[in-house]
C-alpha positions as CSV (number, residue, x, y, z in Angstrom):
1,M,177.5,66.9,130.6
2,K,179.9,66.9,133.4
3,A,182.6,69.5,133.6
4,L,186.3,68.8,134.0
5,T,187.3,69.2,137.7
6,N,190.5,70.1,139.4
7,S,190.9,66.5,140.4
8,D,190.7,65.4,136.7
9,L,193.4,67.9,135.8
10,R,195.6,66.9,138.7
11,D,195.3,63.3,137.5
12,L,196.7,64.3,134.1
13,Q,199.5,66.4,135.7
14,Q,200.5,63.5,138.0
15,K,200.6,61.0,135.1
16,V,202.7,63.3,133.0
17,E,205.0,64.1,135.9
18,A,205.5,60.4,136.4
19,L,206.9,60.1,132.9
20,S,210.6,59.6,132.7
21,D,212.8,62.4,131.4
22,K,213.8,60.0,128.6
23,A,210.2,58.8,127.9
24,E,209.6,57.7,124.4
25,P,206.8,59.5,122.5
26,R,204.6,56.4,122.6
27,A,204.6,56.5,126.5
28,T,203.5,60.2,126.4
29,L,200.8,59.4,123.8
30,T,199.6,56.5,125.9
31,V,199.3,58.8,129.0
32,L,197.3,61.4,127.0
33,L,195.0,58.9,125.3
34,R,194.2,57.0,128.5
35,W,193.5,60.2,130.2
36,I,191.1,61.2,127.4
37,E,189.4,57.8,127.5
38,S,188.9,58.0,131.2
39,H,187.2,61.4,130.8
40,Q,185.4,60.6,127.5
41,E,182.1,62.2,128.5
42,K,183.9,65.4,129.5
43,M,185.8,65.5,126.2
44,M,182.4,65.7,124.4
45,S,181.7,69.0,126.0
46,L,183.0,72.5,125.2
47,P,185.8,73.4,124.7
48,F,187.2,69.9,124.4
49,S,184.9,68.9,121.6
50,D,185.8,72.1,119.7
51,Y,189.4,70.8,119.5
52,G,188.3,67.3,118.6
53,L,189.5,65.6,121.7
54,D,186.4,63.4,121.9
55,K,187.6,61.7,118.7
56,F,191.1,60.8,119.9
57,S,190.0,57.9,122.0
58,Q,189.3,56.0,118.8
59,F,193.0,55.9,117.7
60,R,194.9,52.7,117.4
61,L,198.4,53.5,118.5
62,E,200.0,50.9,116.4
63,D,198.7,52.5,113.2
64,Y,200.7,55.7,113.6
65,P,204.4,56.7,113.3
66,V,204.6,57.9,116.9
67,S,208.3,56.8,117.2
68,K,209.1,59.5,114.6
69,S,207.7,62.3,116.8
70,S,210.0,65.0,118.0
71,L,208.2,65.2,121.4
72,R,211.2,64.0,123.4
73,G,214.2,65.7,125.1
74,R,213.7,69.5,125.3
75,E,210.3,69.3,123.8
76,L,209.3,66.7,126.4
77,E,210.6,68.9,129.1
78,H,208.6,71.9,127.8
79,F,205.5,69.6,127.5
80,R,205.8,68.4,131.1
81,R,206.5,72.0,132.4
82,T,203.4,73.3,130.6
83,V,201.1,70.5,131.8
84,S,202.2,71.2,135.3
85,K,200.9,74.7,134.9
86,L,197.6,74.0,133.3
87,S,194.6,75.5,135.1
88,L,190.9,75.2,134.8
89,K,190.8,79.0,134.6
90,D,191.5,78.7,130.9
91,L,189.9,75.5,129.6
92,A,190.2,76.5,126.0
93,F,194.0,76.6,126.4
94,V,194.0,73.2,128.2
95,A,192.0,71.7,125.3
96,M,194.2,73.4,122.6
97,F,197.5,72.4,124.3
98,I,196.4,68.8,124.6
99,R,195.2,68.7,121.0
100,D,198.5,70.3,119.8
101,S,200.5,67.8,121.8
102,L,198.6,64.9,120.3
103,E,199.2,66.3,116.8
104,A,202.9,66.6,117.6
105,L,202.9,62.9,118.6
106,L,200.8,61.6,115.7
107,M,201.9,63.8,112.8
108,P,205.4,63.5,111.6
109,E,207.2,66.4,110.1
110,V,209.1,65.8,106.8
111,D,212.0,67.4,105.2
112,G,210.9,70.0,102.7
113,E,210.3,73.6,102.0
114,C,207.1,75.5,101.7
115,P,206.7,76.9,98.2
116,R,204.8,79.9,99.6
117,C,206.8,81.1,102.7
118,N,210.0,78.9,102.4
119,G,209.3,77.5,105.9
120,Y,210.7,74.1,106.9
121,S,208.1,72.9,109.3
122,I,206.1,70.6,107.0
123,A,203.5,68.2,108.3
124,V,201.8,65.3,106.5
125,F,198.0,64.8,106.7
126,K,195.5,62.7,104.7
127,N,192.7,64.4,103.0
128,K,189.5,62.7,104.2
129,C,187.7,63.4,100.9
130,D,190.1,61.8,98.4
131,G,192.5,59.9,100.6
132,K,195.5,61.7,99.2
133,L,198.4,62.7,101.4
134,L,198.8,66.4,101.8
135,L,201.8,68.4,102.9
136,L,200.9,71.3,105.1
137,C,203.2,74.2,106.1
138,K,202.9,74.6,109.9
139,T,204.2,78.2,109.5
140,C,201.8,79.7,107.0
141,G,199.1,77.0,106.6
142,F,199.7,76.5,102.8
143,G,198.9,73.0,101.7
144,W,199.9,71.0,98.6
145,Y,199.8,67.4,97.4
146,F,202.7,65.2,96.4
147,D,201.9,65.8,92.7
148,A,202.4,69.6,93.4
149,A,198.7,70.4,93.1
150,Q,197.7,73.1,95.5
151,D,195.2,72.4,98.2
152,T,192.1,74.4,97.4
153,G,191.3,75.0,101.0
154,G,187.6,75.3,101.6
155,K,186.3,73.1,104.4
156,R,189.4,71.2,105.4
157,E,188.8,67.7,106.5
158,Y,192.1,66.1,107.3
159,E,193.1,63.2,109.4
160,F,196.4,61.8,110.5
161,A,198.1,59.6,107.9
162,T,198.9,56.1,109.1
163,E,202.4,54.7,109.1
164,R,201.4,52.3,106.3
165,E,200.3,55.3,104.1
166,L,203.4,57.3,104.9
167,R,205.6,54.3,104.1
168,K,204.0,54.1,100.6
169,Y,205.5,57.6,99.9
170,G,208.8,56.8,101.5
171,L,208.2,59.2,104.4
172,V,209.0,56.8,107.2
């Protein structure tokens, strides 16, 4: 497998730098997904595959509530500043930051309070095993279902909920 090069990373940095200060989340997501697609073979190697970046090229943008993402304004400024400082010296950080950015774009946060830590940063996922939507506290990691059943943890296999699935629960 080929390794990511400085040229590859500069390509991402230039594309992100070219985004407008008022870029909508969909534009940011498009830049990231196209970059991942253009480096698909490299995304299958470590550490990128550890963070699941090789699977992101399969996403259909129109299925996800990207317009609800908070990655705009100050968060977009922070994202752009961080991308400009990415370095091949810490590939694990590069992979983690890209994965976290994709999650921020694809996973809406909902109003609510964590029953364990009282945190307000609640994300919605879909449990791959049973298809149920799961609320997950981004502060402490506690998960629960809409029927108040607790997530039993174990091997967690979650995926992003589509806009259609979120609409069924009145979340978008």
